[in-house]
N, C-alpha and C positions, 0 to 999 in steps of 0.2 A: 504494500500500500504506500503510494507516494505522498509527498507532503501536500499536494493539492487535494488529493482524495481525503486526506485526514482533515484538512481545513473545511472542505465541503461537508463532511459528516458532522463536524462540530457546529457549523452554522445552520444546518438544516432546521433544528428546532426553533432557532431565532427567526428564520425566514417564515416559518409556518405561523409563528405568533404575530409577526408584523403583518403578514397577509390577512390573518383573522381580524386584527385591529383595523386595518385599512378597509376591510369589507364592512365591519361593524359601524365605522364612523365615516363612511364614504361621503355622505352629504355634508358633514361638517368640514371635511378636508377640501371638498370642491368649493364650498362657500369661502373658506379661508384663502384659497388660491385666488379666487375672484376678487376678494376684498384687498388682498395684497397687491394684485395687479392694478386695480383702480387707484390705490394710494400712490404707488410708484409712478403711474402714468400722470396723475395729478401733480405730483412733486416735480416731475420733469417737464411739465407743461406740454405733454403730448409729443415731445421730440422723438421719443423711442417707442411710440405706440405699436408699430408693426413688430418690433422685436419683443416687446412685453407680451403681446397677444400670442406670438409664436411660442415663446417660452412657457407661457401659461398653458397653452394647448398641449405642449409636449409633457409638461409636468402632470397634467390631468390624464393623459394617455398612459404614462408610466404608472401612475397610481391605479388606473383601471386594470392594467396588466397584472399588477401586484395583487390587487384585491380579487381578481377573477382568474388566477393562474390555473385553477383546476379544471376550468371549462375549455381549455385549449387556447390557442393563440387567438387574440381578438383582432379584428381588422382595424386598420388605422381609421381615425375619424375623418369624415369628409373635409376637404379643404386642406389636407396635409397636416392636420393637428392644430391649425390656428382657429381660434374662435372668431366668429364674425364681429366686426366692429360695432360698437353701440350706435344706435341711431343718432344722427346729428340733431341738436335742438336749437 
């Protein structure tokens, strides 16, 4: 058994626990990501809106994969992981 196999076997219970917590608190995590993105976008005065939306979409997709890993691979969200911009007011 190699070093990598040993590390994987030690981290497996932690990954399962994190996956369970991500699944249990998925809505809170999604809300927190949205709130953080809005705050950063507001502080940067919209200068990095595209990058913030892209990063938020990727974070949500990664969280979805972690929370639902036992259902097989999930397809990427439409639009390449970026969430649509909020309507202009």
